[in-house]
Every structure is written in structure tokens, then in C-alpha cells.
N, C-alpha and C positions, 0 to 999 in steps of 0.2 A: 708820525712826525720824525724827520731825519735829524740826526745830531748836528748836521751842518748848520741848521737854523739856530742851534743853541750856541755853537762854539765859534762861528765865523766872526772875527773881530777885525777892525781896521787897525793895522799895526805897522809902524815903521821900526824895523829892527836896527837899533843903534849898537847892538852887541849883546851877546849872551854871557852870563857870568863865566869867567875863566877863558875869555877870548884869547886867541893865540896870535893875533896880528892887529896892528893899528890901522884902521881904515883911512884912506885918503879923504880929504875934505870933499872932493868932487866925485867920490865913488858912489855908484848906484847901489841902493839897498832894496831888500825885499819889502813890498808893501801889500796890504790887503790880502792876507792869507788866513786860512782857517787854522785854529789852534785847538789843542786839547789840554786837559789837565795832565801833567806828567804822572805816569803810573807810579803808585806807591809800591814798595816791596811787598811781595806776596807773603803774608804771615805764615801760610802753610809751608813755604820753602824755608822760612826761618825756623819753624818748629822742626821740620825734617832735618835741618843741619844740626840742631841741638840733639836730636835723637840719634843720628848717625855718629855724632861725637861720643855719646854715651856708649854706643855699641862698640866703637873702636877702642874704648878703654877696657873692654872686657878681656880677661886674660885667657879665655878658653877658645878664642877664634883661631881658625887655621889661616895659613898664609894666603890661600886663594880667597877666602872669605874677606879678609882684610883688604885685599886688592880690590875686590868688587865694591866694598864699602867706601874706600878712598875714591874710586871712580864716581860712584853715585854722589858722594858728598861734593866732589869736585864739580860735577854738573850743577848741583844746587848752588854752590858758590858762584859759578859762572852766570846762573840765571838771575842773580841779584846784583851783578856787577862787581863782585869781589874777585877780580881776575888773578891777582897774585896768589891768593889762597887756593883758588882753583888749580892753578898751574902747579903749586906745591903738591896738592893731592894727586894730580895726574902723574906727576913724576914718581911719587911714592907707589902708585898703583902698578906702573910698568916695571918698576924695579922688583916688585913682588911677583908679578905675573906678566912676563914679557910678550905674551901672545894676545893681549887685549887690543884688538885692531881699533876699536872706537876711541880708545884713550890716545893712541897716536894721532888720530884724526883731530882731536881737540888740541893736542900739543902742537900740531902743525898750524892750526889757526892762531894759537898764541904766538908762535914764532913769526908768523906773517905779520901780526899786529905789532910786533917788536922790530920789524924790518930785518929779521934774521932769516933771509930767504933760503939760503943754502940748507939750514937746519930744517926749515919748513918742508922743502922738497924731500928731504930724507924721511921725515915723519910720514908724509903722504905716500911715498914709495913703499914704506914699511906696511902701511895700511893695505895697500893693494897686493903686496906679497902675502900677507896673512889672509886677505879676503878679496879676491879679484872682482867680486860682485858688489863691492862697497861703492855704490855710484857716487855718493857725496864726496868721496876722496877725489874724484875727478873734478867736481865743482871747486873744492877747496884748493887743490893743487893748481887748477886753472887760475883761480883768483891770486894765489901766491905768485904764479908766473907773470900774471898781468901787472901786479905791483912791483915785481922784480924786473920789469922792463924786458920781458921775453914774450911779446904778444903772439908770435907765431906758434910757439909751444902752448901758450895759454889757449889759443883758439882750437888747437887739436883736442885738448882735454875738455874744453867747454862744448865742443861739437859732440864728443862722446857722451857727455852728460845730457845734452839736449836730445840726442837720439833715443835715450831711455824714456823720454816723456815729451814728445814734440809739441803737445798742446799747452805746455807750461810756459807762460809769458816771462817768468823770471829767468828761466834758462835761456830763452831767446834774447833777453836783455843783456845778460852777462856775456853771451857769445858776441853780440853786437859791440859791446864796449871793448872787448879784446880785438875783434876784427877791425874796428875803426882805427886802432893804433897801427895797423898794417897798411890798410888801403880804405880810406873813408868812403869812396864812391862804391867800391865793391861791397863794403859792409852794409851800406844802405840797401843795395840790391838784394843782398842775402837776407837782410831784415825783412824786407817786403815779402820775399819768398817764404821765409819761415812763418810770417804772420798768417799765411793761409791755413795753417794747421791749428791755430789757436781756438780755444773755446771762448767765444765772445760773450758768453753768459758770466764769465769770471771777470771780476773788477780789474785784475792785473792786465788784461788785454788792452786797457786804455793807456797803459804805459807805452806799449808799442805804437798805438795810434798817435800818441803825442809825439813820439820821436819821428814818425813818418809824416807828420804834418796833417794828419787826417782829422784831428781835433785841435783846437787852440788851447793855450795854457789856461785861459779863463774858463773854458768848458771843462777842462780837466779838473781844475780846482773846485768848480761849482758842484761837481758830481761826487766829490770825495766821501760825503756822508751817506750816499744812497746805499740802502741795504744794510746799514750798520745798526746793530741793536743795543750796543752798550759802549761804555767809555773805553774799555780795554781794546775792543775791536777798532774803535776810532783812532786811538793812539797808535795801534799797530799799522793801520792803513796810512796814517800821516808819516810814520817812520819810513815806510817804503816810498811813498810818493815824494817826500822831500829829498830823499837820497838821489833818486833818478832825476829829479828836477835840478839838483845841484850838479850832477854829472853833465846834464844838458847845457847848463850855463857855463860850466867849466870848459866844455868843448868849444863854446862860442868865444872864449877868452874873457868872459865877464866874471872875473875871479871873486870880486867882493860879493856878488849875489850868490855865487856858489858857496862861499864861506858861510853866509847867512843861512842858507838852506842846510848845510851840514850841521850847523849849530842847532837848528830846529830839529833835526833828526835826533841829536843827543838829548835834547830837551824832552823827548817823549819818554825816556827811561825804559825803552823796550830792549833790554840788554841782550836778550836771546837772539834777536834778529841779525842776520848777516849785515843788513844795511846799517844798523846801529853800530856794530863792531867796526865796520870799515869807514864809517863817517869820522871816527876819531883818528884813524890812520890818515885819511885824506887831509884833515886839518893839520896834522903833524907835518905832512909832506908839503902842504902849501906854506906853512910857516917857515919850513926849512928853505924853500925856494926864495921866499921874500928876504930871509936873513942872508942868503947866499948872494 
């Protein structure tokens, strides 16, 4: 029995707690979408944070060991949504050990989320100087360039990222999002071409099919629970699905529906996923546009 049969609810979204904009009376809202119970914090991560904190209080640790522990604890903070504490630990780590490429990668993401794009680019440049094979620096710098309104440069980085794994639908989607800001028609053509290399046994390939119009939104939503075996997997899938649905509605100019879907992404509590991180940024940007 798939989880979709358990969790599909008929819902009119009138706003999620902490909404950032006031919907117009005649604005269209999301209706009849599958929902999951928001994920609770993983108690193992909380125990790990406590353990790392105890170790960091030990007086016999060397500088390099402390740097590694700050990095690991920072990742644990990040995984439970404590982004400020994570950023503090990442900064401590690179001060103690300036050659930790992965820490600069995390710092770059945090700068992007804070709309500090210049600093984000510097962080990702440093990652690639330290480790030119760090492929996710291309993804994250590409995303930073996308939100920093430099879509041509973003497309270059995201093309490099896609070339490392052409069958990955998420890489195809991010490249499309960047390319569509340069030339929508050419982006669709490229999306169709890139779709030829996808593994259609993977659920994420349906994202590309949705954007190409090969399946309807109803079909897409009705299949979200297929192959899912537990609540965590279901929440993770909804986190991804709702983000790309939000971007689709945003591109159509249906901002209120996009806002609702971004809120649904946040409601999953899947803090570690790229889609969850950038849904918050999307809502901040949309709120700023409305205020401006």
C-alpha cells in the first residue's frame, strides 16, 4: 500500500504559519495536494551534537582535531535547521584549518541564503582552488549565480555539474532553471535533449516530464507516493516535488500558488535538502518584490 493513499488530503492552503505576504482576495491557492507529517528532528543528530560539544570542551585536543569537530558539529546543526549555530561552527573550523574545502562549500551556501552573493562566489571559488574535483561546488556556485541574477554564468557551472552525471534529473532541472532565465525557448529544447540521458526508473525523471508537458500535474501528484516505504522518504519526495512545482507556477506568473508550494516545502522540515534551503530564499525574494 503506497503512502499516497494515507496522506492525500483535500486542502485549501490559506497560509502556513509565518507567512511572508498577504494573499489577495482573488488569488488562486493550492488545492487537493498530498501532505506528509513534518519530519521531527532526528534524535541521533541531537545526541551527536551533545557528544561533539563534550569533545570540544576537552583540553587535550589539537587544533586540527578541533577544526574537524567544529565542521562535523556544524553539519549536525545544519541538518536540524539550526543554521546560525552551523555557520558559527563552520567559521571556527576554517579559522583553525583554512584548507577544509567542504567547510567553504557550506559557508558558500549560507552566504547564498543570506543573499550575500559576492561572498558566496568567493567561498565556492576557494573550494575549487582547494579541490578542483569537488563537483558540488559547481552546483552550489551555479545556484548562487542563478539567485545573484547571473544566469549565463550559472548555466556554465550547472552544465559542468550535469556533465559529471547526465542521468541525474535534479542536475537537468537546475540547468533548465538557469537557462530559462537566458532564453526560455532554447532552454526547453535543451531540457528535451538532456532528458534523453535520464534514468526513467528514478522518480525524479517525472520532474522533467512534468516540465516538458509529457505528464499532467494531476498525474505527477497522483504518483508521488509510488515506491515510497516510510514517512521520511515521503516527506523528502514532497519537499522536492513542491519546490519544482513552485518554480513552474512562478514561471507562469502565478505567484500566489508558487508561494503556497514554497511554504509546503518548508512544512516538510527536510532541512538538509537543497530544495528546502532555497524555498526560504524564494519566499524572502517574493516578499521583497511585493514590498518593493
